[in-house]
C-alpha positions as CSV (number, residue, x, y, z in Angstrom):
1,M,41.9,63.7,153.6
2,K,40.1,67.2,153.6
3,L,37.3,68.7,153.4
4,N,35.6,71.6,151.6
5,M,34.1,73.7,154.1
6,D,33.3,76.6,151.4
7,E,31.4,73.4,149.1
8,L,30.0,72.0,151.6
9,N,28.5,75.0,153.2
10,K,27.1,75.9,149.9
11,E,25.9,72.9,149.0
12,L,24.1,73.2,153.3
13,T,22.6,76.4,152.2
14,T,21.5,75.4,148.1
15,K,19.4,71.8,148.2
16,F,19.3,71.3,152.3
17,N,17.8,75.3,153.0
18,N,20.3,75.7,156.1
19,N,19.1,72.6,157.7
20,Q,21.3,69.9,159.1
21,S,18.8,67.1,159.7
22,A,18.0,66.4,156.6
23,M,21.4,67.1,155.1
24,A,22.6,64.2,157.9
25,K,19.8,62.5,157.0
26,E,20.3,62.2,153.1
27,L,24.2,61.3,154.3
28,G,23.4,57.9,156.4
29,I,24.2,60.3,159.7
30,E,23.6,61.6,162.8
31,R,22.8,65.8,163.1
32,S,25.1,65.5,165.8
33,H,28.1,64.2,164.2
34,L,27.2,66.6,160.9
35,N,27.1,69.6,163.7
36,K,30.5,68.9,165.3
37,V,31.6,68.9,161.6
38,F,30.5,72.0,161.2
39,K,31.2,74.0,164.1
40,S,34.8,72.9,164.0
41,N,35.2,74.1,160.2
42,G,35.9,69.7,159.1
43,K,39.2,69.3,161.8
44,C,37.1,66.9,163.2
45,A,36.3,64.6,160.6
46,G,36.4,60.7,160.6
47,S,36.3,58.2,158.4
48,I,32.1,58.5,158.9
49,V,31.5,61.7,157.1
50,Y,33.9,60.4,154.7
51,G,32.5,57.1,153.9
52,A,28.9,59.4,154.0
53,I,30.5,61.9,151.7
54,F,31.9,59.6,149.1
55,K,28.6,57.4,149.1
56,F,26.5,61.0,148.6
57,C,28.4,61.9,145.7
58,K,28.5,58.0,144.1
59,D,24.5,58.2,144.4
60,N,24.0,61.9,143.2
61,G,26.2,61.0,140.5
62,I,28.9,64.6,141.8
63,P,32.9,64.1,141.9
64,S,33.7,63.9,145.8
65,E,37.0,65.9,144.3
66,R,33.9,68.7,144.8
67,F,33.9,68.1,149.1
68,I,37.0,66.3,149.7
69,F,40.9,67.9,148.7
70,L,42.7,64.3,149.0
């Protein structure tokens, strides 16, 4: 699996007004964890991040393929 960082950045910009704290809260993860994902361009994302994104997508009716390449 790999994160689609372009789409994740778009979501951060449009829905969360570039506020990583708000996005992390919505995803149910620590802001510092999300910040590491953005700083590493998605390379350090693990099961916590992927699980949070899958749940976020399911709860909001968004196809997870938008954010995650399988």
